[in-house]
N, CA, C and O atoms as a DFTB+ gen file, in Angstrom:
556 C
 N C O
     1  1      59.868      90.800    -113.478
     2  2      60.370      89.417    -113.180
     3  2      59.620      88.999    -111.772
     4  3      59.574      89.746    -110.794
     5  1      59.081      87.775    -111.827
     6  2      58.458      87.435    -110.544
     7  2      59.429      87.020    -109.465
     8  3      60.602      86.767    -109.743
     9  1      58.985      86.951    -108.320
    10  2      59.854      86.809    -107.142
    11  2      60.537      85.551    -107.022
    12  3      61.607      85.504    -106.416
    13  1      59.968      84.415    -107.595
    14  2      60.623      83.175    -107.556
    15  2      61.777      83.122    -108.581
    16  3      62.760      82.432    -108.313
    17  1      61.717      83.783    -109.691
    18  2      62.879      83.962    -110.583
    19  2      63.942      84.770    -110.114
    20  3      65.119      84.513    -110.364
    21  1      63.513      85.876    -109.344
    22  2      64.485      86.738    -108.677
    23  2      65.280      85.954    -107.681
    24  3      66.504      86.086    -107.653
    25  1      64.671      85.165    -106.881
    26  2      65.334      84.300    -105.857
    27  2      66.327      83.404    -106.439
    28  3      67.448      83.260    -105.952
    29  1      65.856      82.721    -107.625
    30  2      66.792      81.746    -108.280
    31  2      68.005      82.481    -108.709
    32  3      69.126      82.077    -108.400
    33  1      67.798      83.619    -109.457
    34  2      68.914      84.385    -109.846
    35  2      69.905      84.799    -108.744
    36  3      71.125      84.678    -108.865
    37  1      69.313      85.275    -107.711
    38  2      70.186      85.680    -106.547
    39  2      70.929      84.483    -105.980
    40  3      72.102      84.628    -105.637
    41  1      70.317      83.302    -105.860
    42  2      70.945      82.180    -105.285
    43  2      72.080      81.758    -106.182
    44  3      73.190      81.511    -105.711
    45  1      71.811      81.672    -107.490
    46  2      72.890      81.262    -108.428
    47  2      73.983      82.216    -108.407
    48  3      75.125      81.758    -108.453
    49  1      73.801      83.555    -108.340
    50  2      74.747      84.600    -108.334
    51  2      75.683      84.394    -107.072
    52  3      76.902      84.546    -107.144
    53  1      75.030      84.043    -105.932
    54  2      75.774      83.832    -104.777
    55  2      76.622      82.694    -104.807
    56  3      77.741      82.709    -104.292
    57  1      76.078      81.582    -105.461
    58  2      76.899      80.357    -105.688
    59  2      78.124      80.613    -106.488
    60  3      79.191      80.073    -106.195
    61  1      77.990      81.455    -107.529
    62  2      79.123      81.804    -108.333
    63  2      80.075      82.460    -107.621
    64  3      81.258      82.147    -107.751
    65  1      79.682      83.437    -106.793
    66  2      80.578      84.218    -105.908
    67  2      81.333      83.284    -104.954
    68  3      82.465      83.609    -104.594
    69  1      80.783      82.161    -104.528
    70  2      81.417      81.224    -103.713
    71  2      82.279      80.097    -104.397
    72  3      82.812      79.184    -103.767
    73  1      82.354      80.275    -105.810
    74  2      83.167      79.350    -106.494
    75  2      82.408      78.027    -106.938
    76  3      83.032      77.031    -107.304
    77  1      81.134      78.074    -106.886
    78  2      80.276      76.951    -107.293
    79  2      79.691      77.086    -108.706
    80  3      79.157      78.140    -109.053
    81  1      79.787      76.059    -109.498
    82  2      78.956      75.985    -110.649
    83  2      77.630      75.677    -110.255
    84  3      77.397      75.005    -109.250
    85  1      76.659      76.183    -111.072
    86  2      75.184      75.839    -110.753
    87  2      74.599      75.210    -111.932
    88  3      74.960      75.496    -113.074
    89  1      73.676      74.336    -111.651
    90  2      72.945      73.683    -112.708
    91  2      71.482      73.946    -112.466
    92  3      70.943      73.511    -111.448
    93  1      70.810      74.654    -113.381
    94  2      69.390      75.114    -113.030
    95  2      68.544      74.258    -114.003
    96  3      68.752      74.208    -115.215
    97  1      67.514      73.551    -113.310
    98  2      66.576      72.812    -114.106
    99  2      65.405      73.701    -114.355
   100  3      64.698      73.999    -113.393
   101  1      65.124      74.156    -115.545
   102  2      64.049      75.061    -115.868
   103  2      62.663      74.433    -115.718
   104  3      61.666      75.139    -115.567
   105  1      62.615      73.217    -115.758
   106  2      61.235      72.569    -115.625
   107  2      60.828      72.515    -114.149
   108  3      59.642      72.669    -113.857
   109  1      61.735      72.307    -113.221
   110  2      61.458      72.193    -111.831
   111  2      61.817      73.332    -111.008
   112  3      61.363      73.444    -109.869
   113  1      62.677      74.261    -111.565
   114  2      63.384      75.355    -110.741
   115  2      64.265      74.901    -109.741
   116  3      64.551      75.597    -108.766
   117  1      64.764      73.635    -109.956
   118  2      65.810      73.148    -109.050
   119  2      67.220      73.572    -109.370
   120  3      67.609      73.657    -110.535
   121  1      67.991      73.840    -108.321
   122  2      69.329      74.264    -108.513
   123  2      70.255      73.387    -107.835
   124  3      70.126      73.143    -106.636
   125  1      71.248      72.866    -108.591
   126  2      72.237      72.003    -108.064
   127  2      73.595      72.707    -108.155
   128  3      74.060      73.035    -109.246
   129  1      74.214      72.931    -107.016
   130  2      75.501      73.607    -107.033
   131  2      76.612      72.715    -106.571
   132  3      76.542      72.036    -105.546
   133  1      77.688      72.753    -107.419
   134  2      78.833      71.869    -107.245
   135  2      80.091      72.690    -107.421
   136  3      80.154      73.489    -108.355
   137  1      81.163      72.528    -106.517
   138  2      82.347      73.187    -106.702
   139  2      82.882      73.101    -108.100
   140  3      82.801      72.051    -108.738
   141  1      83.426      74.190    -108.587
   142  2      84.018      74.196    -109.936
   143  2      85.105      73.185    -110.019
   144  3      86.025      73.237    -109.203
   145  1      85.073      72.264    -110.947
   146  2      85.984      71.172    -111.125
   147  2      87.376      71.553    -111.149
   148  3      88.220      70.822    -110.631
   149  1      87.700      72.704    -111.743
   150  2      89.129      73.201    -111.925
   151  2      89.751      73.469    -110.579
   152  3      90.978      73.520    -110.489
   153  1      88.971      73.645    -109.516
   154  2      89.368      74.020    -108.246
   155  2      89.617      72.787    -107.272
   156  3      90.009      72.932    -106.115
   157  1      89.347      71.567    -107.860
   158  2      89.408      70.340    -107.139
   159  2      90.782      69.541    -107.343
   160  3      91.209      69.345    -108.481
   161  1      91.403      69.125    -106.303
   162  2      92.701      68.485    -106.446
   163  2      92.454      66.953    -106.722
   164  3      93.024      66.390    -107.656
   165  1      91.636      66.338    -105.929
   166  2      91.382      64.933    -105.965
   167  2      90.104      64.526    -106.837
   168  3      89.002      64.575    -106.290
   169  1      90.199      64.164    -108.050
   170  2      89.069      63.933    -108.863
   171  2      88.266      62.769    -108.246
   172  3      87.040      62.858    -108.199
   173  1      88.869      61.741    -107.798
   174  2      88.134      60.592    -107.284
   175  2      87.258      60.974    -106.079
   176  3      86.128      60.504    -105.945
   177  1      87.770      61.784    -105.259
   178  2      87.087      62.186    -104.074
   179  2      85.899      63.116    -104.411
   180  3      84.817      63.029    -103.831
   181  1      86.176      64.039    -105.417
   182  2      85.170      64.962    -105.903
   183  2      83.980      64.103    -106.595
   184  3      82.795      64.357    -106.380
   185  1      84.369      63.177    -107.353
   186  2      83.317      62.296    -108.052
   187  2      82.400      61.512    -106.927
   188  3      81.187      61.353    -107.058
   189  1      83.093      61.093    -105.912
   190  2      82.368      60.460    -104.875
   191  2      81.548      61.342    -103.971
   192  3      80.445      60.991    -103.553
   193  1      82.111      62.491    -103.681
   194  2      81.345      63.433    -102.866
   195  2      80.126      64.023    -103.506
   196  3      79.180      64.400    -102.814
   197  1      80.126      64.110    -104.790
   198  2      79.029      64.734    -105.604
   199  2      78.354      63.720    -106.544
   200  3      77.730      64.121    -107.526
   201  1      78.472      62.384    -106.250
   202  2      78.078      61.394    -107.089
   203  2      76.584      61.472    -107.482
   204  3      76.226      61.378    -108.656
   205  1      75.762      61.641    -106.493
   206  2      74.301      61.746    -106.726
   207  2      73.860      62.858    -107.558
   208  3      73.003      62.735    -108.433
   209  1      74.536      64.089    -107.234
   210  2      74.185      65.244    -108.012
   211  2      74.654      65.119    -109.485
   212  3      73.947      65.488    -110.422
   213  1      75.853      64.593    -109.631
   214  2      76.386      64.399    -111.002
   215  2      75.593      63.377    -111.870
   216  3      75.401      63.484    -113.081
   217  1      75.168      62.383    -111.072
   218  2      74.333      61.373    -111.801
   219  2      72.965      62.011    -112.277
   220  3      72.549      61.908    -113.431
   221  1      72.345      62.645    -111.313
   222  2      71.080      63.399    -111.605
   223  2      71.242      64.335    -112.809
   224  3      70.377      64.366    -113.683
   225  1      72.329      65.086    -112.860
   226  2      72.521      65.982    -113.979
   227  2      72.736      65.235    -115.209
   228  3      72.099      65.563    -116.210
   229  1      73.600      64.222    -115.249
   230  2      73.843      63.498    -116.535
   231  2      72.609      62.767    -116.996
   232  3      72.385      62.670    -118.203
   233  1      71.802      62.251    -116.105
   234  2      70.656      61.519    -116.459
   235  2      69.538      62.454    -117.144
   236  3      68.732      61.992    -117.952
   237  1      69.552      63.696    -116.790
   238  2      68.619      64.626    -117.312
   239  2      69.252      65.885    -117.825
   240  3      68.795      67.005    -117.594
   241  1      70.379      65.633    -118.567
   242  2      71.283      66.729    -119.067
   243  2      70.533      67.875    -119.817
   244  3      70.816      69.063    -119.665
   245  1      69.583      67.422    -120.613
   246  2      68.920      68.402    -121.432
   247  2      68.085      69.407    -120.563
   248  3      67.807      70.526    -120.995
   249  1      67.704      68.977    -119.347
   250  2      66.856      69.858    -118.585
   251  2      67.654      70.918    -117.731
   252  3      67.085      71.850    -117.161
   253  1      68.893      70.724    -117.690
   254  2      69.799      71.630    -117.017
   255  2      70.528      72.632    -117.823
   256  3      71.095      72.383    -118.887
   257  1      70.468      73.875    -117.192
   258  2      71.342      74.927    -117.849
   259  2      72.544      75.124    -116.809
   260  3      72.345      75.422    -115.631
   261  1      73.740      74.937    -117.336
   262  2      75.051      75.085    -116.525
   263  2      75.459      76.504    -116.459
   264  3      75.643      77.091    -117.526
   265  1      75.624      77.133    -115.333
   266  2      76.202      78.376    -115.135
   267  2      77.424      78.271    -114.385
   268  3      77.421      77.952    -113.197
   269  1      78.562      78.551    -115.095
   270  2      79.845      78.276    -114.603
   271  2      80.374      79.452    -113.860
   272  3      79.943      80.582    -114.089
   273  1      81.304      79.212    -112.969
   274  2      82.168      80.162    -112.164
   275  2      82.843      81.105    -113.216
   276  3      83.266      80.661    -114.283
   277  1      82.924      82.388    -112.879
   278  2      83.478      83.302    -113.831
   279  2      85.000      83.019    -113.966
   280  3      85.708      82.646    -113.031
   281  1      85.415      83.238    -115.225
   282  2      86.816      83.181    -115.429
   283  2      87.433      84.495    -114.887
   284  3      86.787      85.537    -114.769
   285  1      88.768      84.350    -114.561
   286  2      89.394      85.486    -113.904
   287  2      89.299      86.832    -114.703
   288  3      89.226      87.883    -114.066
   289  1      89.298      86.841    -116.060
   290  2      89.172      88.068    -116.866
   291  2      87.833      88.663    -116.662
   292  3      87.727      89.889    -116.656
   293  1      86.771      87.877    -116.489
   294  2      85.441      88.341    -116.283
   295  2      85.275      89.059    -114.853
   296  3      84.624      90.096    -114.725
   297  1      85.876      88.458    -113.871
   298  2      85.893      89.017    -112.554
   299  2      86.646      90.252    -112.618
   300  3      86.156      91.240    -112.071
   301  1      87.762      90.345    -113.203
   302  2      88.595      91.507    -113.520
   303  2      87.820      92.682    -114.066
   304  3      87.961      93.828    -113.642
   305  1      87.030      92.345    -114.989
   306  2      86.071      93.396    -115.701
   307  2      84.999      93.903    -114.736
   308  3      84.553      95.045    -114.842
   309  1      84.623      93.121    -113.874
   310  2      83.617      93.642    -112.793
   311  2      84.435      94.624    -111.931
   312  3      83.982      95.742    -111.690
   313  1      85.562      94.248    -111.492
   314  2      86.343      95.192    -110.664
   315  2      86.498      96.638    -111.530
   316  3      86.196      97.731    -111.051
   317  1      86.967      96.458    -112.744
   318  2      87.078      97.679    -113.485
   319  2      85.828      98.499    -113.560
   320  3      85.873      99.716    -113.380
   321  1      84.684      97.849    -113.826
   322  2      83.497      98.635    -113.905
   323  2      83.126      99.278    -112.598
   324  3      82.601     100.391    -112.604
   325  1      83.372      98.637    -111.477
   326  2      83.108      99.268    -110.212
   327  2      83.978     100.430    -110.051
   328  3      83.476     101.477    -109.640
   329  1      85.243     100.367    -110.329
   330  2      86.177     101.469    -110.157
   331  2      85.730     102.659    -111.075
   332  3      85.731     103.814    -110.649
   333  1      85.352     102.338    -112.337
   334  2      84.917     103.345    -113.241
   335  2      83.704     104.148    -112.873
   336  3      83.532     105.289    -113.302
   337  1      82.854     103.528    -112.060
   338  2      81.608     104.286    -111.670
   339  2      81.780     104.883    -110.241
   340  3      80.807     105.383    -109.676
   341  1      82.953     104.838    -109.676
   342  2      83.221     105.366    -108.432
   343  2      83.372     106.901    -108.541
   344  3      83.837     107.378    -109.576
   345  1      83.009     107.666    -107.548
   346  2      83.281     109.095    -107.552
   347  2      84.875     109.332    -107.487
   348  3      85.647     108.545    -106.941
   349  1      85.239     110.484    -108.100
   350  2      86.628     110.688    -108.093
   351  2      87.152     110.991    -106.677
   352  3      86.680     111.933    -106.041
   353  1      88.097     110.224    -106.189
   354  2      88.666     110.303    -104.771
   355  2      89.946     109.444    -104.865
   356  3      90.261     108.789    -105.858
   357  1      90.631     109.523    -103.737
   358  2      91.804     108.926    -103.510
   359  2      91.712     107.399    -103.681
   360  3      92.618     106.794    -104.255
   361  1      90.655     106.781    -103.201
   362  2      90.491     105.393    -103.348
   363  2      90.401     104.962    -104.690
   364  3      91.065     104.000    -105.077
   365  1      89.556     105.656    -105.516
   366  2      89.417     105.337    -106.901
   367  2      90.794     105.348    -107.598
   368  3      91.109     104.403    -108.321
   369  1      91.660     106.443    -107.388
   370  2      92.956     106.415    -107.937
   371  2      93.761     105.289    -107.586
   372  3      94.468     104.683    -108.392
   373  1      93.637     104.998    -106.287
   374  2      94.426     103.822    -105.799
   375  2      94.091     102.512    -106.434
   376  3      94.956     101.702    -106.769
   377  1      92.758     102.324    -106.595
   378  2      92.237     101.124    -107.136
   379  2      92.565     101.065    -108.553
   380  3      92.856      99.961    -109.012
   381  1      92.562     102.136    -109.356
   382  2      93.040     102.197    -110.710
   383  2      94.475     101.648    -110.810
   384  3      94.777     100.856    -111.703
   385  1      95.303     102.048    -109.943
   386  2      96.694     101.720    -109.921
   387  2      96.879     100.163    -109.529
   388  3      97.717      99.421    -110.043
   389  1      95.998      99.817    -108.580
   390  2      95.995      98.347    -108.107
   391  2      95.701      97.476    -109.301
   392  3      96.339      96.437    -109.468
   393  1      94.770      97.855    -110.127
   394  2      94.326      96.985    -111.178
   395  2      95.428      96.850    -112.307
   396  3      95.407      95.892    -113.080
   397  1      96.322      97.771    -112.371
   398  2      97.483      97.781    -113.294
   399  2      98.686      97.117    -112.774
   400  3      99.634      96.827    -113.504
   401  1      98.647      96.877    -111.512
   402  2      99.880      96.252    -110.948
   403  2      99.710      94.721    -110.697
   404  3      98.676      94.113    -110.972
   405  1     100.822      94.158    -110.149
   406  2     100.790      92.664    -109.781
   407  2      99.762      92.425    -108.748
   408  3      99.416      93.275    -107.927
   409  1      99.278      91.193    -108.832
   410  2      98.209      90.687    -107.809
   411  2      97.097      91.659    -107.685
   412  3      96.815      92.176    -106.604
   413  1      96.433      91.921    -108.841
   414  2      95.331      92.874    -108.689
   415  2      94.150      92.359    -107.765
   416  3      93.646      93.090    -106.912
   417  1      93.791      91.218    -107.960
   418  2      92.720      90.587    -107.190
   419  2      92.998      90.745    -105.609
   420  3      92.183      91.295    -104.868
   421  1      94.090      90.272    -105.209
   422  2      94.473      90.287    -103.753
   423  2      94.544      91.738    -103.251
   424  3      94.058      92.044    -102.163
   425  1      95.168      92.653    -104.070
   426  2      95.379      94.005    -103.624
   427  2      93.979      94.876    -103.677
   428  3      93.721      95.771    -102.873
   429  1      93.186      94.496    -104.677
   430  2      91.981      95.103    -104.728
   431  2      91.051      94.761    -103.522
   432  3      90.393      95.642    -102.968
   433  1      91.018      93.440    -103.129
   434  2      90.311      92.988    -102.041
   435  2      90.779      93.681    -100.820
   436  3      89.982      94.195    -100.035
   437  1      92.130      93.703    -100.639
   438  2      92.665      94.338     -99.398
   439  2      92.240      95.875     -99.334
   440  3      91.870      96.400     -98.284
   441  1      92.324      96.524    -100.509
   442  2      91.942      97.880    -100.442
   443  2      90.456      98.171    -100.128
   444  3      90.132      99.125     -99.420
   445  1      89.612      97.364    -100.647
   446  2      88.217      97.546    -100.538
   447  2      87.862      97.189     -99.093
   448  3      87.065      97.876     -98.455
   449  1      88.458      96.115     -98.585
   450  2      88.079      95.537     -97.187
   451  2      88.374      96.622     -96.153
   452  3      87.802      96.611     -95.063
   453  1      89.256      97.550     -96.488
   454  2      89.702      98.465     -95.500
   455  2      89.197      99.920     -95.859
   456  3      89.823     100.932     -95.545
   457  1      88.025      99.920     -96.535
   458  2      87.477     101.257     -96.985
   459  2      85.989     101.375     -96.652
   460  3      85.293     100.456     -96.222
   461  1      85.589     102.639     -96.910
   462  2      84.102     102.824     -96.740
   463  2      83.292     102.363     -97.985
   464  3      82.081     102.583     -98.013
   465  1      83.867     101.780     -98.936
   466  2      83.179     101.354    -100.123
   467  2      82.988      99.786    -100.060
   468  3      82.466      99.210    -101.014
   469  1      83.358      99.176     -99.074
   470  2      83.227      97.691     -98.957
   471  2      81.810      97.194     -99.260
   472  3      81.655      96.299    -100.091
   473  1      80.786      97.732     -98.626
   474  2      79.396      97.370     -98.752
   475  2      78.968      97.647    -100.158
   476  3      78.317      96.807    -100.779
   477  1      79.321      98.834    -100.701
   478  2      79.017      99.225    -102.069
   479  2      79.621      98.208    -103.079
   480  3      78.963      97.817    -104.043
   481  1      80.896      97.789    -102.832
   482  2      81.543      96.878    -103.710
   483  2      80.688      95.507    -103.714
   484  3      80.372      94.982    -104.782
   485  1      80.362      95.001    -102.571
   486  2      79.724      93.724    -102.495
   487  2      78.317      93.801    -103.222
   488  3      77.933      92.854    -103.909
   489  1      77.610      94.867    -103.068
   490  2      76.366      95.075    -103.647
   491  2      76.498      95.129    -105.204
   492  3      75.709      94.546    -105.947
   493  1      77.490      95.829    -105.614
   494  2      77.782      96.086    -107.081
   495  2      78.111      94.694    -107.643
   496  3      77.552      94.307    -108.669
   497  1      78.975      93.959    -107.013
   498  2      79.456      92.619    -107.493
   499  2      78.312      91.673    -107.605
   500  3      78.216      90.923    -108.576
   501  1      77.354      91.689    -106.539
   502  2      76.243      90.837    -106.652
   503  2      75.316      91.162    -107.725
   504  3      74.761      90.284    -108.387
   505  1      75.127      92.492    -107.922
   506  2      74.333      92.954    -109.031
   507  2      74.829      92.536    -110.352
   508  3      74.064      92.082    -111.203
   509  1      76.166      92.687    -110.555
   510  2      76.772      92.397    -111.901
   511  2      76.628      90.848    -112.027
   512  3      76.369      90.415    -113.150
   513  1      76.769      89.949    -110.975
   514  2      76.643      88.526    -111.137
   515  2      75.153      88.175    -111.477
   516  3      74.855      87.299    -112.288
   517  1      74.317      88.872    -110.844
   518  2      72.843      88.687    -111.222
   519  2      72.486      88.975    -112.650
   520  3      71.644      88.303    -113.245
   521  1      73.117      89.961    -113.189
   522  2      72.977      90.245    -114.613
   523  2      73.454      89.156    -115.476
   524  3      72.819      88.792    -116.465
   525  1      74.648      88.595    -115.083
   526  2      75.244      87.566    -115.804
   527  2      74.376      86.289    -115.846
   528  3      74.188      85.633    -116.871
   529  1      73.862      85.999    -114.620
   530  2      72.999      84.867    -114.428
   531  2      71.664      85.042    -115.341
   532  3      71.249      84.132    -116.059
   533  1      71.098      86.191    -115.242
   534  2      69.898      86.557    -115.996
   535  2      70.144      86.290    -117.487
   536  3      69.298      85.726    -118.181
   537  1      71.282      86.695    -117.942
   538  2      71.505      86.596    -119.399
   539  2      71.784      85.076    -119.734
   540  3      71.400      84.596    -120.801
   541  1      72.464      84.339    -118.792
   542  2      72.699      82.940    -119.127
   543  2      71.442      82.209    -119.125
   544  3      71.293      81.331    -119.974
   545  1      70.426      82.474    -118.204
   546  2      69.238      81.780    -118.134
   547  2      68.204      82.330    -119.155
   548  3      67.147      81.738    -119.371
   549  1      68.541      83.452    -119.757
   550  2      67.743      84.094    -120.721
   551  2      66.300      84.451    -120.115
   552  3      65.251      84.220    -120.717
   553  1      66.375      85.010    -118.923
   554  2      65.154      85.420    -118.273
   555  2      64.825      86.912    -118.368
   556  3      63.803      87.354    -117.843
């Protein structure tokens, strides 16, 4: 895969991680990123703030591929895959329990943030998001 495609995939994956839907124009390699609508309280304000981008997308809808923010079950699967590939240790055991208990996202984040696996988690998650983007874009 060439470097420009790799950069596009990386950027879209980072956008997804930040809660942004991305619209990729395969003809121009342009990426338009907009907050996921389900996270917006004021529709009017949203429409006004992103008016130009939304018009551009709707005007050339067939040119854009929409890559949406992951559903919570998809994010949960990424956390499960991360835990499954970890070496056997106390943190792995704790994370397995965390995923089975209430508030798995919040507690997983807390456990990872305070561990030696923090950097590995972010690299793993970014890699998983890039795989999803690659599949979505069919690259």
